[in-house]
All heavy atoms as an XYZ file, in Angstrom:
921
protein
N       0.873     -1.191      0.021
C      -0.007     -0.030      0.015
C       0.841      1.253      0.011
O       0.511      2.238     -0.612
C      -0.933     -0.002      1.195
C      -1.902      1.131      1.189
S      -3.291      0.831      2.257
C      -2.728      1.630      3.730
N       1.972      1.192      0.757
C       2.784      2.431      0.794
C       3.514      2.699     -0.502
O       3.854      3.879     -0.788
C       3.875      2.265      1.898
C       3.302      2.356      3.336
C       4.370      2.105      4.340
C       2.621      3.700      3.572
N       3.775      1.664     -1.333
C       4.464      1.931     -2.599
C       3.718      2.933     -3.452
O       4.354      3.727     -4.133
C       4.637      0.589     -3.377
C       5.720     -0.280     -2.903
C       5.791     -1.535     -3.857
C       6.891     -2.440     -3.389
N       6.984     -3.563     -4.291
N       2.433      2.878     -3.483
C       1.600      3.767     -4.239
C       1.667      5.258     -3.852
O       1.422      6.131     -4.649
N       2.022      5.588     -2.633
C       2.012      6.885     -2.133
C       3.447      7.339     -1.742
O       3.626      8.467     -1.331
C       1.086      7.104     -0.993
C       1.529      6.231      0.240
C      -0.326      6.865     -1.362
C       0.830      6.595      1.577
N       4.376      6.471     -1.863
C       5.743      6.731     -1.441
C       6.300      8.091     -1.969
O       6.944      8.881     -1.265
C       6.731      5.613     -1.801
C       8.110      5.751     -1.134
C       8.893      4.489     -1.247
C      10.212      4.680     -0.534
N      10.868      3.416     -0.358
N       6.096      8.321     -3.298
C       6.600      9.583     -3.867
C       5.850     10.817     -3.375
O       6.395     11.942     -3.560
C       6.589      9.473     -5.351
C       5.236      9.410     -5.992
C       5.352      9.300     -7.491
C       3.971      9.157     -8.150
N       4.065      9.065     -9.613
N       4.732     10.723     -2.679
C       3.980     11.840     -2.193
C       4.149     12.067     -0.741
O       3.613     12.972     -0.178
C       2.494     11.604     -2.505
C       2.198     11.401     -3.949
C       1.753     10.170     -4.446
C       2.332     12.477     -4.832
C       1.516      9.991     -5.783
C       2.100     12.285     -6.151
C       1.683     11.077     -6.682
O       1.424     10.859     -8.022
N       4.944     11.185     -0.057
C       5.070     11.370      1.456
C       6.491     11.482      1.772
O       7.418     11.154      0.996
C       4.441     10.132      2.102
O       5.127      8.923      1.763
C       2.990     10.020      1.865
N       6.726     11.946      2.928
C       8.079     12.161      3.524
C       8.306     11.174      4.616
O       8.015     11.412      5.797
C       8.222     13.548      4.016
C       9.617     13.881      4.459
O      10.485     12.999      4.554
O       9.890     15.084      4.839
N       8.858      9.992      4.265
C       8.988      8.933      5.288
C      10.151      9.244      6.225
O      10.208      8.629      7.286
C       9.332      7.610      4.585
C       8.156      7.084      3.786
N       7.171      6.437      4.419
C       7.917      7.004      2.455
C       6.243      6.139      3.496
N       6.691      6.479      2.337
N      10.911     10.230      5.957
C      11.972     10.641      6.901
C      11.328     11.124      8.171
O      11.933     11.074      9.246
C      12.746     11.801      6.288
C      13.801     12.408      7.266
N      14.864     11.699      7.770
C      13.808     13.658      7.861
C      15.534     12.511      8.552
N      14.865     13.724      8.662
N      10.084     11.608      8.126
C       9.473     12.111      9.262
C       8.517     11.141      9.972
O       7.842     11.476     10.940
C       8.658     13.387      8.908
C       9.599     14.540      8.519
C       8.885     15.819      8.368
C       9.907     16.900      8.096
N      10.368     16.974      6.726
N       8.501      9.857      9.523
C       7.843      8.789     10.283
C       8.586      8.527     11.586
O       9.760      8.527     11.626
C       7.904      7.496      9.518
C       6.939      7.518      8.278
O       6.111      8.448      8.180
O       7.037      6.629      7.418
N       7.784      8.430     12.670
C       8.376      8.216     13.964
C       7.834      6.865     14.504
O       6.646      6.662     14.563
C       7.927      9.373     14.951
C       8.570      9.134     16.353
C       8.374     10.694     14.429
N       8.788      6.051     14.900
C       8.454      4.724     15.449
C       7.911      4.867     16.873
O       8.207      5.839     17.566
C       9.646      3.818     15.464
O      10.594      4.230     16.427
N       7.063      3.934     17.278
C       6.538      3.898     18.605
C       7.612      3.924     19.661
O       7.556      4.669     20.673
C       5.602      2.775     18.855
C       4.911      2.643     20.164
C       4.083      3.888     20.500
C       4.071      1.433     20.299
N       8.699      3.211     19.458
C       9.790      3.128     20.406
C      10.454      4.537     20.547
O      10.802      4.956     21.644
C      10.823      2.068     20.102
O      11.412      2.307     18.866
N      10.558      5.266     19.459
C      11.149      6.605     19.469
C      10.206      7.521     20.172
O      10.656      8.397     20.961
C      11.442      7.129     18.113
C      12.663      6.481     17.414
O      13.461      5.920     18.172
O      12.818      6.690     16.225
N       8.899      7.411     19.929
C       7.932      8.254     20.607
C       8.055      8.087     22.111
O       8.141      9.107     22.863
C       6.493      7.878     20.209
C       6.119      8.168     18.839
S       4.469      7.522     18.542
C       4.512      7.417     16.715
N       8.084      6.855     22.598
C       8.118      6.602     24.021
C       9.436      6.961     24.599
O       9.503      7.434     25.757
C       7.798      5.085     24.321
C       6.373      4.730     23.927
C       6.118      3.259     24.122
C       5.332      5.527     24.639
N      10.497      6.808     23.906
C      11.834      7.198     24.527
C      11.981      8.726     24.489
O      12.806      9.213     25.336
C      12.973      6.555     23.742
O      13.055      6.999     22.397
N      11.306      9.476     23.644
C      11.448     10.928     23.562
C      10.433     11.684     24.444
O      10.668     12.901     24.658
C      11.250     11.444     22.118
C      12.442     11.083     21.275
O      13.567     11.137     21.694
N      12.179     10.764     20.027
N       9.467     11.079     24.960
C       8.413     11.815     25.649
C       8.666     12.115     27.078
O       8.013     13.006     27.701
C       7.033     11.030     25.527
S       7.034      9.513     26.618
N       9.563     11.426     27.741
C       9.704     11.501     29.199
C       9.959     12.904     29.786
O       9.728     13.073     30.964
C      10.697     10.440     29.708
C      10.141      9.035     29.552
O       9.150      8.748     30.158
N      10.820      8.213     28.819
N      10.553     13.784     29.028
C      10.769     15.145     29.597
C       9.476     15.774     29.861
O       9.351     16.637     30.802
C      11.639     15.951     28.572
O      12.839     15.301     28.306
C      11.845     17.403     29.097
N       8.434     15.451     29.116
C       7.175     16.159     29.224
C       6.030     15.268     29.831
O       5.188     15.776     30.574
C       6.773     16.634     27.861
C       7.835     17.498     27.265
C       8.729     16.988     26.285
C       8.089     18.801     27.705
C       9.776     17.669     25.822
C       9.169     19.511     27.271
C       9.987     18.945     26.315
O      11.085     19.708     25.808
N       6.018     14.061     29.438
C       4.982     13.070     29.968
C       5.632     11.711     30.121
O       6.347     11.292     29.186
C       3.788     12.963     28.894
C       2.757     11.959     29.431
C       3.158     14.294     28.608
N       5.336     11.114     31.213
C       5.921      9.804     31.498
C       5.416      8.776     30.400
O       4.263      8.720     30.036
C       5.530      9.302     32.860
C       6.255      7.991     33.190
O       5.904      6.898     32.740
N       7.286      8.083     34.084
N       6.378      8.000     29.908
C       6.061      6.985     28.824
C       5.030      6.028     29.262
O       4.359      5.384     28.407
C       7.312      6.313     28.320
C       7.909      5.380     29.412
C       9.268      4.742     28.906
O       9.195      3.809     28.091
O      10.341      5.241     29.296
N       4.815      5.864     30.574
C       3.837      4.785     31.032
C       2.441      5.417     31.267
O       1.558      4.753     31.706
C       4.347      4.119     32.302
C       5.636      3.361     32.023
C       6.826      3.809     32.513
C       5.577      2.244     31.259
C       8.047      3.116     32.267
C       6.758      1.529     30.982
C       7.977      1.962     31.439
N       2.329      6.756     31.026
C       1.025      7.362     31.087
C       0.178      6.678     30.004
O       0.555      6.610     28.866
C       1.128      8.874     30.844
C      -0.229      9.590     30.919
C      -0.618     10.197     32.059
C      -1.048      9.657     29.778
C      -1.865     10.862     32.137
C      -2.271     10.377     29.855
C      -2.642     10.924     31.027
O      -3.841     11.591     31.088
N      -1.063      6.233     30.317
C      -1.889      5.582     29.407
C      -2.669      6.592     28.486
O      -3.418      7.378     29.064
C      -2.849      4.719     30.145
C      -3.645      3.701     29.267
O      -3.132      3.393     28.206
O      -4.710      3.328     29.744
N      -2.450      6.502     27.248
C      -3.221      7.409     26.329
C      -2.316      8.132     25.382
O      -1.152      7.764     25.152
N      -2.850      9.185     24.811
C      -2.267      9.915     23.711
C      -1.050     10.816     24.131
O      -0.177     11.011     23.303
C      -3.253     10.836     23.040
C      -4.399     10.069     22.407
O      -4.167      8.872     22.119
O      -5.463     10.623     22.111
N      -0.991     11.410     25.312
C       0.088     12.368     25.635
C       1.484     11.876     25.364
O       2.304     12.585     24.722
C      -0.172     12.727     27.075
C      -1.699     12.687     27.168
C      -2.007     11.394     26.412
N       1.884     10.688     25.737
C       3.243     10.251     25.448
C       3.529     10.138     23.955
O       4.611     10.544     23.496
C       3.403      8.888     26.143
C       2.298      8.794     27.106
C       1.169      9.648     26.594
N       2.522      9.684     23.243
C       2.734      9.529     21.780
C       2.822     10.952     21.100
O       3.698     11.174     20.309
C       1.555      8.700     21.172
C       1.637      7.312     21.727
C       1.525      8.780     19.682
C       0.417      6.461     21.456
N       1.949     11.849     21.558
C       1.968     13.176     20.963
C       3.246     13.911     21.221
O       3.931     14.514     20.360
C       0.753     13.951     21.430
N       3.647     13.860     22.509
C       4.834     14.615     22.889
C       6.097     13.971     22.393
O       7.044     14.641     21.959
C       4.921     14.859     24.415
C       3.748     15.772     24.899
S       3.461     17.252     23.936
C       5.027     18.156     24.164
N       6.179     12.656     22.400
C       7.330     11.987     21.890
C       7.540     12.165     20.354
O       8.649     12.394     19.893
N       6.396     12.231     19.684
C       6.414     12.536     18.249
C       6.911     13.922     17.993
O       7.685     14.233     17.128
C       5.067     12.277     17.646
O       4.681     10.910     17.793
C       5.037     12.651     16.074
N       6.370     14.880     18.791
C       6.758     16.267     18.684
C       8.304     16.441     18.865
O       8.944     17.123     18.058
C       5.999     17.141     19.661
N       8.802     15.779     19.908
C      10.276     15.846     20.121
C      11.025     15.346     18.923
O      11.948     15.979     18.397
C      10.644     15.151     21.412
C      12.214     15.018     21.455
C      10.080     15.815     22.609
N      10.711     14.153     18.453
C      11.312     13.555     17.320
C      11.242     14.437     16.049
O      12.222     14.629     15.327
C      10.773     12.172     17.057
N      10.026     14.944     15.741
C       9.897     15.705     14.534
C      10.559     17.031     14.649
O      10.990     17.577     13.615
C       8.398     15.935     14.238
C       7.647     14.593     13.756
C       6.149     14.894     13.592
C       8.303     14.005     12.542
N      10.675     17.589     15.862
C      11.390     18.847     15.965
C      12.875     18.734     15.605
O      13.481     19.683     15.093
C      11.223     19.497     17.319
O      11.865     18.694     18.282
N      13.351     17.495     15.814
C      14.772     17.188     15.417
C      14.907     16.791     14.007
O      16.057     16.754     13.510
C      15.283     16.059     16.337
C      15.303     16.415     17.821
C      15.575     15.224     18.737
O      15.583     14.053     18.245
O      15.686     15.449     19.924
N      13.773     16.669     13.306
C      13.829     16.313     11.885
C      13.384     17.399     10.948
O      13.098     17.204      9.809
C      12.954     15.052     11.639
C      13.423     13.811     12.446
C      12.610     12.615     12.252
N      12.941     11.560     13.156
C      12.421     10.434     13.174
N      11.433     10.064     12.395
N      12.832      9.543     14.141
N      13.321     18.615     11.490
C      13.039     19.790     10.642
C      11.682     20.309     10.533
O      11.389     21.130      9.698
N      10.687     19.771     11.331
C       9.381     20.266     11.303
C       9.384     21.650     11.942
O      10.082     21.966     12.866
C       8.428     19.301     12.070
C       7.071     19.955     12.290
C       8.322     18.049     11.330
N       8.536     22.576     11.348
C       8.598     24.004     11.800
C       7.422     24.382     12.679
O       7.283     25.612     12.950
C       8.674     24.908     10.574
O       9.848     24.632      9.868
N       6.558     23.562     13.077
C       5.482     23.896     13.951
C       4.604     22.699     14.209
O       4.585     21.739     13.539
N       3.819     22.805     15.354
C       2.940     21.743     15.740
C       1.552     22.321     16.083
O       1.432     23.378     16.670
C       3.461     21.108     17.020
C       4.770     20.390     16.726
C       5.929     21.035     16.964
C       4.728     19.141     16.229
C       7.186     20.491     16.735
C       6.005     18.507     15.954
C       7.197     19.153     16.202
N       0.512     21.605     15.696
C      -0.892     21.963     16.034
C      -1.459     20.715     16.753
O      -1.529     19.680     16.234
C      -1.676     22.250     14.838
N      -1.825     20.984     18.031
C      -2.532     19.932     18.817
C      -3.984     20.244     18.771
O      -4.448     21.171     19.368
C      -1.927     19.936     20.218
N      -4.755     19.334     18.197
C      -6.174     19.511     18.096
C      -6.808     18.562     19.080
O      -6.501     17.305     19.003
C      -6.720     19.141     16.610
C      -5.857     19.802     15.555
C      -8.149     19.451     16.544
C      -5.737     21.282     15.661
N      -7.504     19.058     20.047
C      -8.082     18.140     21.132
C      -9.551     18.414     21.305
O     -10.001     19.559     21.087
C      -7.246     18.476     22.424
C      -7.138     19.953     22.801
C      -7.713     20.114     24.213
C      -5.646     20.261     22.803
N     -10.217     17.425     21.635
C     -11.688     17.614     21.944
C     -11.857     18.515     23.168
O     -11.047     18.447     24.087
C     -12.149     16.126     22.298
C     -11.128     15.287     21.710
C      -9.818     15.972     21.794
N     -12.839     19.280     23.099
C     -13.197     20.190     24.233
C     -13.299     19.388     25.539
O     -13.999     18.362     25.505
C     -14.466     20.956     23.965
C     -14.710     22.021     24.952
C     -13.973     23.167     25.122
C     -15.891     21.919     25.776
C     -14.284     24.084     26.051
C     -16.213     22.861     26.601
C     -15.432     23.961     26.798
N     -12.712     19.788     26.610
C     -12.639     19.177     27.933
C     -11.978     17.782     27.955
O     -12.124     17.019     28.841
C     -14.079     19.017     28.581
O     -14.844     18.058     27.886
C     -14.810     20.302     28.598
N     -11.167     17.486     27.012
C     -10.433     16.220     26.944
C      -9.247     16.241     27.890
O      -8.336     17.094     27.700
C      -9.928     15.959     25.526
S      -8.847     14.521     25.356
N      -9.240     15.406     28.898
C      -8.171     15.417     29.888
C      -6.797     15.160     29.313
O      -5.837     15.819     29.571
C      -8.464     14.454     31.075
C      -7.376     14.528     32.116
S      -7.215     16.160     32.883
C      -8.704     16.370     33.782
N      -6.602     14.080     28.455
C      -5.311     13.940     27.799
C      -4.847     15.144     26.960
O      -3.706     15.517     26.966
C      -5.456     12.638     26.977
C      -6.586     11.899     27.582
C      -7.521     13.009     28.100
N      -5.820     15.716     26.305
C      -5.509     16.958     25.484
C      -5.127     18.114     26.342
O      -4.203     18.864     26.026
N      -5.768     18.205     27.542
C      -5.403     19.260     28.478
C      -3.956     19.020     28.992
O      -3.232     20.016     29.188
C      -6.412     19.266     29.633
O      -7.741     19.492     29.086
C      -6.100     20.352     30.655
N      -3.595     17.807     29.210
C      -2.224     17.512     29.608
C      -1.241     17.915     28.560
O      -0.188     18.575     28.841
C      -2.069     16.011     29.942
C      -0.660     15.531     30.362
C      -0.181     16.341     31.497
C      -0.675     14.084     30.608
N      -1.530     17.598     27.304
C      -0.630     18.026     26.151
C      -0.563     19.547     26.159
O       0.506     20.141     26.061
C      -1.126     17.514     24.885
C      -0.975     15.954     24.845
C      -0.414     18.143     23.645
C      -1.704     15.309     23.647
N      -1.697     20.234     26.271
C      -1.659     21.698     26.309
C      -0.806     22.294     27.431
O      -0.117     23.239     27.277
C      -3.126     22.246     26.376
N      -0.883     21.590     28.573
C      -0.149     22.125     29.760
C       1.319     22.001     29.639
O       2.071     22.767     30.254
C      -0.632     21.393     31.020
O      -0.176     19.985     31.056
N       1.853     21.059     28.768
C       3.319     20.937     28.661
C       3.856     21.520     27.368
O       5.026     21.600     27.164
C       3.768     19.432     28.810
C       3.377     18.812     30.142
C       3.167     18.603     27.639
N       2.933     21.991     26.510
C       3.316     22.455     25.233
C       4.189     23.716     25.284
O       5.060     23.926     24.490
C       2.115     22.719     24.268
O       1.281     23.704     24.820
N       3.985     24.594     26.273
C       4.735     25.770     26.373
C       6.182     25.422     26.793
O       7.124     26.001     26.266
C       4.134     26.734     27.395
C       4.734     28.112     27.347
O       4.883     28.686     26.173
O       5.195     28.634     28.371
N       6.379     24.465     27.755
C       7.746     23.999     28.049
C       8.425     23.372     26.825
O       9.630     23.663     26.670
C       7.629     22.996     29.157
O       7.172     23.572     30.343
N       7.679     22.623     26.122
C       8.202     21.963     24.908
C       8.712     23.073     23.972
O       9.754     23.047     23.431
C       7.187     21.059     24.227
C       7.605     20.644     22.873
C       8.490     19.609     22.651
C       7.162     21.336     21.729
C       8.854     19.207     21.382
C       7.524     20.940     20.482
C       8.381     19.923     20.308
N       7.819     24.017     23.728
C       8.115     25.133     22.740
C       9.389     25.803     23.208
O      10.322     26.047     22.353
C       6.942     26.077     22.636
C       7.154     27.213     21.713
C       5.954     28.197     21.757
N       5.781     28.785     23.059
C       6.525     29.749     23.569
N       7.554     30.164     22.958
N       6.311     30.153     24.837
N       9.498     26.185     24.455
C      10.689     26.900     24.897
C      11.923     26.000     24.845
O      13.006     26.596     24.571
C      10.483     27.378     26.399
C       9.442     28.455     26.471
C       9.131     28.811     27.899
C       8.144     29.959     27.965
N       7.734     30.233     29.380
N      11.796     24.760     25.070
C      12.960     23.798     24.984
C      13.422     23.649     23.588
O      14.554     23.151     23.385
C      12.601     22.515     25.593
C      12.447     22.552     27.051
O      12.778     23.522     27.723
O      11.914     21.514     27.641
N      12.594     23.996     22.572
C      12.898     23.709     21.150
C      12.924     25.016     20.368
O      12.222     25.144     19.381
C      11.959     22.674     20.570
C      12.128     21.343     21.223
N      11.472     20.937     22.393
C      12.957     20.304     20.897
C      11.894     19.767     22.694
N      12.794     19.298     21.810
N      13.682     25.970     20.839
C      13.953     27.174     20.108
C      12.729     27.956     19.755
O      12.512     28.535     18.719
C      14.777     26.885     18.860
C      15.386     28.089     18.212
O      15.796     29.062     18.975
N      15.542     28.099     16.939
N      11.754     27.954     20.704
C      10.443     28.695     20.501
C       9.693     28.234     19.241
O       9.095     29.104     18.563
C      10.639     30.150     20.573
C      10.973     30.644     21.908
O      10.339     30.200     22.933
N      11.903     31.514     22.092
N       9.731     26.962     18.943
C       9.004     26.448     17.836
C       7.479     26.714     17.924
O       6.995     26.613     19.084
C       9.318     24.884     17.585
C       8.815     24.447     16.198
C       8.667     24.133     18.767
C       9.336     23.008     15.845
N       6.838     27.101     16.916
C       5.388     27.380     17.025
C       4.623     26.139     17.464
O       4.885     25.043     16.888
C       5.010     27.809     15.611
C       6.336     28.398     15.035
C       7.406     27.570     15.629
N       3.756     26.266     18.358
C       2.943     25.217     18.859
C       1.564     25.790     19.289
O       1.490     26.666     20.146
C       3.575     24.569     20.135
C       3.044     23.213     20.459
C       3.889     22.120     20.486
C       1.712     23.030     20.857
C       3.468     20.852     20.846
C       1.243     21.699     21.189
C       2.168     20.697     21.172
N       0.499     25.348     18.586
C      -0.853     25.863     18.913
C      -1.657     24.670     19.409
O      -1.582     23.597     18.894
C      -1.469     26.472     17.648
C      -2.783     27.159     17.968
C      -1.644     25.511     16.492
C      -3.360     27.966     16.832
N      -2.475     24.985     20.435
C      -3.410     24.048     20.974
C      -4.782     24.528     20.642
O      -5.150     25.664     20.914
C      -3.245     23.913     22.487
C      -1.984     23.406     22.912
O      -1.769     22.224     22.773
N      -1.133     24.217     23.487
N      -5.596     23.688     20.005
C      -6.962     24.038     19.647
C      -7.884     23.004     20.242
O      -7.939     21.832     19.919
C      -7.095     23.990     18.055
C      -6.116     24.997     17.486
C      -8.554     24.263     17.684
C      -6.061     24.993     15.977
N      -8.709     23.492     21.184
C      -9.761     22.738     21.760
C     -10.995     22.807     20.890
O     -11.576     23.953     20.684
C     -10.103     23.190     23.192
N     -11.402     21.707     20.276
C     -12.528     21.730     19.313
C     -13.792     21.332     20.002
O     -13.851     20.246     20.556
C     -12.186     20.786     18.142
C     -13.258     20.812     17.106
C     -13.430     21.904     16.302
C     -14.121     19.698     16.931
C     -14.419     21.915     15.269
C     -15.121     19.730     15.981
C     -15.288     20.796     15.221
O     -16.288     20.818     14.245
N     -14.771     22.178     19.919
C     -16.120     21.895     20.480
C     -17.196     21.789     19.490
O     -18.398     21.704     19.791
C     -16.450     23.010     21.563
C     -16.538     24.342     20.973
O     -16.432     24.535     19.720
O     -16.869     25.305     21.742
N     -16.807     21.803     18.187
C     -17.815     21.635     17.155
C     -18.433     22.920     16.633
O     -19.206     22.935     15.699
N     -18.051     24.050     17.257
C     -18.561     25.347     16.876
C     -17.615     26.059     15.976
O     -16.415     26.052     16.162
C     -18.854     26.214     18.122
C     -19.798     25.600     19.080
C     -21.227     25.374     18.579
O     -21.739     26.271     17.957
N     -21.800     24.204     18.819
N     -18.108     26.756     14.962
C     -17.235     27.633     14.175
C     -16.908     28.866     14.981
O     -17.636     29.392     15.739
C     -17.974     28.108     12.887
C     -18.101     26.982     11.907
O     -17.278     26.005     11.965
O     -18.994     27.024     11.036
N     -15.680     29.393     14.697
C     -15.186     30.525     15.519
C     -14.316     31.365     14.670
O     -13.325     30.912     14.021
C     -14.377     30.041     16.713
O     -13.753     31.069     17.373
N     -14.638     32.729     14.626
C     -13.821     33.684     13.915
C     -12.389     33.746     14.549
O     -11.352     33.894     13.948
C     -14.472     35.020     13.888
C     -13.540     36.093     13.286
C     -15.803     34.968     13.058
N     -12.351     33.711     15.882
C     -11.069     33.766     16.604
C     -10.193     32.563     16.253
O      -8.958     32.729     16.205
C     -11.308     33.837     18.066
O     -11.860     32.666     18.609
N     -10.773     31.432     15.976
C      -9.986     30.260     15.538
C      -9.320     30.549     14.187
O      -8.127     30.238     14.028
C     -10.816     28.992     15.416
C     -10.121     27.764     14.957
C      -8.861     27.449     15.857
C     -11.067     26.613     14.899
N     -10.001     31.109     13.277
C      -9.448     31.426     11.989
C      -8.225     32.428     12.186
O      -7.163     32.190     11.535
C     -10.454     32.129     11.064
C     -11.476     31.146     10.575
O     -11.305     29.947     10.594
O     -12.527     31.645     10.097
N      -8.400     33.427     13.035
C      -7.342     34.344     13.293
C      -6.139     33.676     13.919
O      -4.962     33.894     13.568
C      -7.892     35.507     14.199
O      -8.958     36.084     13.605
C      -6.742     36.529     14.439
N      -6.412     32.741     14.890
C      -5.282     32.052     15.568
C      -4.524     31.213     14.602
O      -3.327     31.130     14.594
C      -5.839     31.228     16.695
C      -6.330     32.018     17.885
C      -6.825     31.095     18.992
N      -5.792     30.187     19.510
C      -6.064     28.985     19.942
N      -7.292     28.491     19.994
N      -5.064     28.175     20.337
N      -5.271     30.484     13.627
C      -4.624     29.634     12.721
C      -3.770     30.446     11.692
O      -2.722     30.040     11.319
C      -5.656     28.812     11.955
C      -6.269     27.673     12.755
C      -7.424     26.999     11.975
C      -5.168     26.629     13.126
N      -4.333     31.630     11.282
C      -3.534     32.441     10.387
C      -2.243     32.942     11.037
O      -1.149     32.875     10.424
C      -4.343     33.704      9.984
C      -5.505     33.398      9.000
C      -6.417     34.577      8.741
O      -6.101     35.690      9.137
N      -7.475     34.300      7.985
N      -2.334     33.299     12.326
C      -1.122     33.722     13.058
C      -0.140     32.531     13.196
O       1.104     32.694     13.041
C      -1.500     34.304     14.433
N      -0.679     31.353     13.468
C       0.148     30.184     13.595
C       0.880     29.884     12.308
O       2.065     29.607     12.288
C      -0.680     28.991     14.004
C       0.028     27.656     14.052
C       0.998     27.368     14.960
C      -0.270     26.741     13.057
C       1.671     26.145     14.987
C       0.438     25.460     13.036
C       1.387     25.205     13.993
N       0.124     29.918     11.156
C       0.783     29.646      9.832
C       1.902     30.652      9.573
O       2.986     30.307      9.115
C      -0.287     29.617      8.730
C       0.398     29.630      7.375
C      -1.177     28.390      8.936
N       1.652     31.887      9.912
C       2.698     32.968      9.732
C       3.903     32.599     10.604
O       5.016     32.721     10.169
C       2.113     34.305     10.139
C       3.114     35.437     10.088
C       3.451     35.952      8.874
C       3.736     35.841     11.173
C       4.417     36.982      8.821
C       4.662     36.873     11.184
C       5.068     37.415      9.949
N       3.691     32.204     11.830
C       4.851     31.871     12.788
C       5.587     30.675     12.153
O       6.873     30.670     12.271
C       4.322     31.563     14.136
C       3.748     32.710     14.870
C       3.026     32.326     16.142
O       2.888     31.191     16.443
N       2.622     33.362     16.912
N       4.903     29.684     11.655
C       5.614     28.559     11.112
C       6.457     28.924      9.934
O       7.597     28.454      9.849
C       4.573     27.375     10.740
C       5.223     26.311      9.907
C       3.888     26.860     11.968
N       5.900     29.744      9.065
C       6.658     30.215      7.894
C       7.929     30.962      8.326
O       9.008     30.725      7.778
C       5.822     31.037      7.001
C       4.753     30.327      6.156
C       3.987     31.251      5.328
C       2.881     30.491      4.570
N       2.077     31.439      3.769
N       7.806     31.889      9.286
C       8.892     32.627      9.782
C       9.909     31.655     10.499
O      11.131     31.877     10.232
C       8.390     33.639     10.875
C       7.589     34.726     10.245
C       8.441     35.706      9.380
O       9.465     36.156      9.895
O       8.021     35.945      8.221
N       9.439     30.691     11.153
C      10.404     29.786     11.859
C      11.123     28.939     10.842
O      12.356     28.740     10.935
C       9.568     28.781     12.781
C      10.376     27.908     13.604
C      10.797     28.314     14.916
C      10.758     26.642     13.232
C      11.592     27.491     15.745
C      11.585     25.842     13.996
C      11.958     26.258     15.254
O      12.736     25.489     16.065
N      10.490     28.480      9.831
C      11.127     27.723      8.735
C      12.137     28.582      7.952
O      13.218     28.108      7.622
C      10.046     27.133      7.753
N      11.807     29.833      7.681
C      12.772     30.658      7.001
C      13.935     30.983      7.832
O      15.113     30.985      7.351
C      12.099     31.994      6.601
C      11.076     31.804      5.432
S      10.167     33.265      4.759
C      10.681     34.608      5.749
N      13.757     31.110      9.140
C      14.914     31.316      9.990
C      15.764     30.096     10.080
O      17.035     30.208     10.096
C      14.384     31.734     11.446
N      15.195     28.928     10.117
C      15.949     27.662     10.154
C      16.718     27.489      8.866
O      17.909     27.033      8.842
C      15.010     26.474     10.361
N      16.155     27.881      7.726
C      16.903     27.766      6.449
C      18.027     28.708      6.411
O      19.062     28.392      5.905
C      15.917     28.086      5.257
C      14.960     26.980      5.001
C      13.964     27.362      3.890
O      14.159     28.398      3.184
O      12.897     26.633      3.750
N      17.891     29.885      7.007
C      18.931     30.892      7.021
C      20.206     30.363      7.874
O      21.358     30.633      7.510
C      18.470     32.216      7.551
N      19.871     29.703      8.938
C      20.875     29.129      9.767
C      21.621     28.014      9.106
O      22.891     27.906      9.192
C      20.308     28.630     11.134
C      21.318     27.861     11.911
C      19.733     29.822     11.982
N      20.923     27.160      8.256
C      21.610     26.110      7.602
C      22.488     26.559      6.429
O      23.410     25.858      6.089
C      20.520     25.200      7.017
C      19.782     24.415      8.069
C      18.584     23.598      7.476
O      18.522     23.476      6.228
O      17.879     23.030      8.252
N      22.221     27.720      5.842
C      23.021     28.160      4.748
C      24.346     28.716      5.092
O      25.021     28.767      5.933
C      22.257     29.300      3.927
C      23.121     29.863      2.871
C      21.018     28.739      3.415
């Protein structure tokens, strides 16, 4: 199945479960049951592989999502102020969400351009 999409995807950014769990412990214990270790371990791994921003989309009042949101600022600061947005989705459309997403995309572009300038 992957052969058909290989040329359209970036497999360099695939993160194994063992990498997720070994990378998450600064923010969430790897033995925490649920999404937070996977989300934060993946974020750590991808930040080292050139990703320029993260969006955590979480259901409104979701406790694991709230945990991710609570450690995201520490993660961002530990990784050169990489853009990280937390969006609690409650099913309602919101003008402020559009504005936040536009600002996030701008920050990601700026972060990527700064990273490219450092590499050159």
